[in-house]
MDAnalysis code that builds the backbone (N, CA, C; Angstrom):
import MDAnalysis as mda
import numpy as np

u = mda.Universe.empty(306, n_residues=102, atom_resindex=np.repeat(np.arange(102), 3), trajectory=True)
u.add_TopologyAttr("name", ["N", "CA", "C"] * 102)
u.add_TopologyAttr("resid", np.arange(1, 103))
u.add_TopologyAttr("resname", ["MET", "SER", "THR", "PRO", "PRO", "GLY", "THR", "LYS", "GLY", "ARG", "ARG", "VAL", "ALA", "LEU", "VAL", "ILE", "GLY", "ALA", "GLY", "SER", "VAL", "LYS", "CYS", "ALA", "ALA", "ALA", "LEU", "GLY", "LEU", "LEU", "LYS", "VAL", "LEU", "ASP", "ARG", "GLU", "GLY", "ILE", "ALA", "ILE", "ASP", "MET", "VAL", "VAL", "GLY", "CYS", "SER", "GLY", "GLY", "SER", "LEU", "TYR", "ALA", "ALA", "PHE", "ILE", "GLY", "LEU", "GLY", "ALA", "LYS", "ILE", "LEU", "PRO", "CYS", "LEU", "SER", "ILE", "GLY", "ASP", "HIS", "ALA", "VAL", "ILE", "GLY", "ALA", "GLY", "ALA", "THR", "VAL", "ILE", "ARG", "ASP", "VAL", "ALA", "GLY", "GLY", "ALA", "THR", "VAL", "VAL", "GLY", "THR", "PRO", "ALA", "ARG", "MET", "ILE", "LYS", "THR", "ALA", "ALA"])
u.atoms.positions = np.array([
    [-59.723, 1.964, 35.292],
    [-59.806, 0.684, 34.629],
    [-60.716, -0.220, 35.453],
    [-61.669, -0.860, 34.823],
    [-62.576, -1.738, 35.545],
    [-61.949, -3.121, 35.718],
    [-62.451, -3.827, 36.731],
    [-61.963, -5.173, 36.985],
    [-62.712, -6.149, 36.094],
    [-62.014, -6.939, 35.276],
    [-62.691, -7.913, 34.416],
    [-63.487, -8.917, 35.249],
    [-64.607, -9.438, 34.701],
    [-65.420, -10.412, 35.430],
    [-64.589, -11.611, 35.881],
    [-64.864, -12.093, 37.080],
    [-64.191, -13.281, 37.595],
    [-62.794, -13.040, 38.128],
    [-62.363, -11.781, 38.245],
    [-61.005, -11.519, 38.720],
    [-60.994, -10.749, 40.043],
    [-62.142, -10.595, 40.675],
    [-62.210, -9.823, 41.912],
    [-61.243, -10.381, 42.959],
    [-60.427, -9.511, 43.498],
    [-59.469, -9.908, 44.518],
    [-58.187, -10.518, 43.983],
    [-58.087, -10.726, 42.687],
    [-56.876, -11.298, 42.106],
    [-55.909, -10.192, 41.732],
    [-54.637, -10.527, 41.723],
    [-53.601, -9.589, 41.300],
    [-52.927, -10.163, 40.067],
    [-52.452, -9.285, 39.193],
    [-51.836, -9.715, 37.938],
    [-50.381, -9.291, 37.926],
    [-49.497, -10.251, 37.685],
    [-48.064, -9.976, 37.556],
    [-47.630, -10.345, 36.148],
    [-46.865, -9.466, 35.520],
    [-46.265, -9.759, 34.227],
    [-44.831, -10.186, 34.490],
    [-44.498, -11.416, 34.108],
    [-43.155, -11.950, 34.319],
    [-42.479, -12.052, 32.952],
    [-41.365, -11.345, 32.778],
    [-40.660, -11.304, 31.502],
    [-39.404, -12.157, 31.602],
    [-39.283, -13.131, 30.711],
    [-38.135, -14.025, 30.724],
    [-36.894, -13.403, 30.102],
    [-35.824, -14.166, 30.123],
    [-34.547, -13.716, 29.560],
    [-34.585, -13.797, 28.040],
    [-33.774, -12.990, 27.392],
    [-33.674, -13.008, 25.934],
    [-34.321, -11.787, 25.330],
    [-33.636, -11.171, 24.380],
    [-34.108, -9.902, 23.825],
    [-35.442, -10.028, 23.083],
    [-35.696, -11.154, 22.409],
    [-36.952, -11.308, 21.680],
    [-38.122, -11.370, 22.649],
    [-37.971, -12.119, 23.742],
    [-39.035, -12.194, 24.743],
    [-39.276, -10.822, 25.366],
    [-38.219, -10.098, 25.598],
    [-38.343, -8.769, 26.199],
    [-39.098, -7.825, 25.279],
    [-38.776, -7.842, 24.008],
    [-39.451, -6.972, 23.049],
    [-40.919, -7.354, 22.916],
    [-41.213, -8.640, 22.972],
    [-42.597, -9.103, 22.880],
    [-43.425, -8.604, 24.056],
    [-42.794, -8.387, 25.193],
    [-43.512, -7.917, 26.381],
    [-44.137, -6.551, 26.146],
    [-43.511, -5.699, 25.343],
    [-44.087, -4.382, 25.056],
    [-45.425, -4.526, 24.345],
    [-45.488, -5.431, 23.366],
    [-46.743, -5.675, 22.670],
    [-47.798, -6.249, 23.600],
    [-47.384, -7.137, 24.479],
    [-48.308, -7.729, 25.442],
    [-48.874, -6.666, 26.376],
    [-48.040, -5.743, 26.815],
    [-48.513, -4.663, 27.686],
    [-49.594, -3.841, 26.993],
    [-49.427, -3.575, 25.710],
    [-50.429, -2.814, 24.959],
    [-51.753, -3.572, 24.901],
    [-51.696, -4.887, 24.662],
    [-52.908, -5.695, 24.573],
    [-53.616, -5.742, 25.927],
    [-52.864, -5.954, 26.991],
    [-53.466, -6.008, 28.320],
    [-54.148, -4.687, 28.657],
    [-53.518, -3.567, 28.305],
    [-54.109, -2.268, 28.562],
    [-55.384, -2.085, 27.745],
    [-55.347, -2.469, 26.468],
    [-56.521, -2.348, 25.599],
    [-57.694, -3.158, 26.135],
    [-57.399, -4.321, 26.724],
    [-58.446, -5.197, 27.252],
    [-58.876, -4.805, 28.664],
    [-58.247, -3.767, 29.218],
    [-58.630, -3.289, 30.544],
    [-58.103, -4.137, 31.679],
    [-57.027, -4.881, 31.440],
    [-56.429, -5.726, 32.478],
    [-55.275, -4.962, 33.112],
    [-55.452, -4.604, 34.366],
    [-54.433, -3.835, 35.078],
    [-53.287, -4.742, 35.514],
    [-52.070, -4.247, 35.403],
    [-50.883, -4.968, 35.847],
    [-50.506, -4.431, 37.232],
    [-50.427, -5.329, 38.200],
    [-50.064, -4.926, 39.548],
    [-48.557, -4.938, 39.771],
    [-47.855, -5.752, 38.993],
    [-46.425, -5.924, 39.220],
    [-45.757, -6.401, 37.940],
    [-44.543, -5.911, 37.664],
    [-43.757, -6.381, 36.526],
    [-42.412, -6.851, 37.064],
    [-42.045, -8.088, 36.752],
    [-40.756, -8.638, 37.177],
    [-40.120, -9.351, 35.994],
    [-38.840, -9.599, 36.075],
    [-38.167, -10.307, 34.998],
    [-36.797, -10.789, 35.421],
    [-36.211, -11.644, 34.581],
    [-34.850, -12.107, 34.831],
    [-33.986, -11.728, 33.635],
    [-32.726, -11.494, 33.873],
    [-31.772, -11.119, 32.841],
    [-32.266, -9.882, 32.109],
    [-32.376, -9.947, 30.768],
    [-32.857, -8.806, 29.999],
    [-34.271, -8.408, 30.381],
    [-35.078, -9.376, 30.803],
    [-36.451, -9.086, 31.223],
    [-36.511, -8.152, 32.407],
    [-35.544, -8.247, 33.298],
    [-35.545, -7.350, 34.452],
    [-35.250, -5.921, 34.029],
    [-34.455, -5.753, 32.975],
    [-34.196, -4.402, 32.471],
    [-35.459, -3.795, 31.888],
    [-36.199, -4.575, 31.102],
    [-37.446, -4.061, 30.544],
    [-38.437, -3.762, 31.663],
    [-38.489, -4.622, 32.663],
    [-39.401, -4.386, 33.778],
    [-39.063, -3.083, 34.479],
    [-37.793, -2.790, 34.615],
    [-37.377, -1.570, 35.303],
    [-37.592, -0.334, 34.457],
    [-37.508, -0.454, 33.156],
    [-37.577, 0.710, 32.286],
    [-38.992, 1.140, 31.935],
    [-39.992, 0.305, 32.204],
    [-41.379, 0.696, 31.982],
    [-41.991, 0.894, 33.355],
    [-42.197, 2.147, 33.722],
    [-42.676, 2.458, 35.067],
    [-44.078, 1.940, 35.329],
    [-44.353, 1.645, 36.590],
    [-45.651, 1.148, 37.026],
    [-46.744, 2.137, 36.651],
    [-47.810, 1.650, 36.066],
    [-48.940, 2.485, 35.711],
    [-48.775, 3.267, 34.419],
    [-47.673, 3.057, 33.714],
    [-47.462, 3.767, 32.439],
    [-48.450, 3.251, 31.398],
    [-48.947, 4.152, 30.580],
    [-49.856, 3.783, 29.496],
    [-49.172, 4.124, 28.175],
    [-49.132, 3.149, 27.282],
    [-48.527, 3.340, 25.966],
    [-49.620, 3.104, 24.933],
    [-49.953, 4.148, 24.178],
    [-51.019, 4.020, 23.186],
    [-50.628, 3.011, 22.107],
    [-51.635, 2.354, 21.494],
    [-51.358, 1.337, 20.474],
    [-50.572, 1.900, 19.285],
    [-49.844, 1.025, 18.633],
    [-49.120, 1.311, 17.387],
    [-47.971, 2.302, 17.562],
    [-47.452, 2.441, 18.751],
    [-46.299, 3.312, 18.969],
    [-45.040, 2.481, 19.038],
    [-43.926, 3.112, 18.748],
    [-42.629, 2.453, 18.806],
    [-41.857, 2.985, 20.010],
    [-41.368, 2.061, 20.836],
    [-40.534, 2.419, 21.982],
    [-39.137, 1.912, 21.670],
    [-38.165, 2.828, 21.560],
    [-36.804, 2.460, 21.193],
    [-36.072, 1.689, 22.275],
    [-35.002, 1.014, 21.862],
    [-34.163, 0.269, 22.805],
    [-33.648, 1.202, 23.897],
    [-33.635, 0.699, 25.106],
    [-33.093, 1.389, 26.279],
    [-33.836, 2.677, 26.621],
    [-35.062, 2.825, 26.136],
    [-35.879, 3.975, 26.524],
    [-36.371, 3.766, 27.950],
    [-36.624, 4.851, 28.653],
    [-37.139, 4.800, 30.020],
    [-38.483, 5.518, 30.018],
    [-39.531, 4.793, 30.438],
    [-40.879, 5.359, 30.529],
    [-41.180, 5.545, 32.013],
    [-41.400, 6.774, 32.434],
    [-41.636, 7.063, 33.846],
    [-42.943, 6.480, 34.355],
    [-42.993, 6.201, 35.659],
    [-44.204, 5.678, 36.291],
    [-45.358, 6.639, 36.072],
    [-46.503, 6.100, 35.666],
    [-47.695, 6.896, 35.461],
    [-47.715, 7.708, 34.179],
    [-46.686, 7.589, 33.347],
    [-46.629, 8.359, 32.102],
    [-47.672, 7.854, 31.104],
    [-48.150, 8.754, 30.250],
    [-49.032, 8.386, 29.149],
    [-48.295, 8.721, 27.862],
    [-47.859, 7.671, 27.160],
    [-47.060, 7.851, 25.952],
    [-48.002, 7.944, 24.759],
    [-47.965, 9.104, 24.056],
    [-48.877, 9.333, 22.938],
    [-48.151, 9.425, 21.595],
    [-46.821, 9.352, 21.630],
    [-46.052, 9.361, 20.374],
    [-44.823, 8.464, 20.553],
    [-44.172, 8.112, 19.441],
    [-43.001, 7.245, 19.487],
    [-41.938, 7.803, 20.433],
    [-41.194, 6.896, 21.075],
    [-40.107, 7.280, 21.976],
    [-38.802, 6.756, 21.377],
    [-37.852, 7.637, 21.177],
    [-36.564, 7.265, 20.588],
    [-35.755, 6.398, 21.549],
    [-34.870, 5.584, 20.989],
    [-33.980, 4.767, 21.803],
    [-33.143, 5.628, 22.740],
    [-33.043, 5.206, 23.978],
    [-32.237, 5.916, 24.962],
    [-32.901, 7.130, 25.582],
    [-34.108, 7.472, 25.131],
    [-34.798, 8.648, 25.675],
    [-35.474, 8.305, 27.002],
    [-35.627, 9.300, 27.848],
    [-36.394, 9.178, 29.089],
    [-37.594, 10.103, 28.967],
    [-38.799, 9.543, 29.152],
    [-40.018, 10.349, 29.066],
    [-40.810, 10.218, 30.361],
    [-41.461, 11.311, 30.760],
    [-42.286, 11.339, 31.970],
    [-43.508, 12.206, 31.716],
    [-44.522, 12.039, 32.543],
    [-45.679, 12.910, 32.525],
    [-46.831, 12.427, 31.674],
    [-47.917, 13.238, 31.714],
    [-49.120, 12.946, 30.965],
    [-49.560, 14.217, 30.267],
    [-49.413, 14.326, 28.958],
    [-48.767, 13.356, 28.076],
    [-47.257, 13.328, 28.312],
    [-46.652, 12.200, 27.973],
    [-45.216, 12.027, 28.211],
    [-44.400, 13.042, 27.416],
    [-43.406, 13.606, 28.074],
    [-42.488, 14.527, 27.404],
    [-41.063, 14.057, 27.696],
    [-40.182, 14.266, 26.727],
    [-38.814, 13.817, 26.869],
    [-38.047, 14.750, 27.802],
    [-37.353, 14.148, 28.774],
    [-36.527, 14.960, 29.686],
    [-35.056, 14.667, 29.538],
    [-34.733, 13.576, 28.805],
    [-33.329, 13.201, 28.644],
    [-33.183, 12.355, 27.389],
    [-32.064, 12.533, 26.695],
    [-31.751, 11.687, 25.539],
    [-30.448, 10.951, 25.816],
    [-30.226, 9.887, 25.056],
    [-28.989, 9.128, 25.221],
    [-27.800, 9.997, 24.841],
    [-26.709, 9.806, 25.559],
    [-25.488, 10.595, 25.288],
    [-24.770, 10.085, 24.075],
])
């Protein structure tokens, strides 16, 4: 990923607030940032936002127009190329499911 003009030496943090709607919106924002070539250095959040921050691993890539189910876990560095069911854990490139919700 190239560094956008005027951002040399800067770091980007995605901060996700509390509340389920804000948390869900963060997934769409991550897709837009990736499409625009803006790398995320850190993801943090409070309340529900911290859960979303923890469940999307650092460096994960999620292709546009995919659905990520509630409580899904995306492993660090994974490349998600198809929808992920709620409660599923996916890892790898391309991402493959290693666990489903009980």
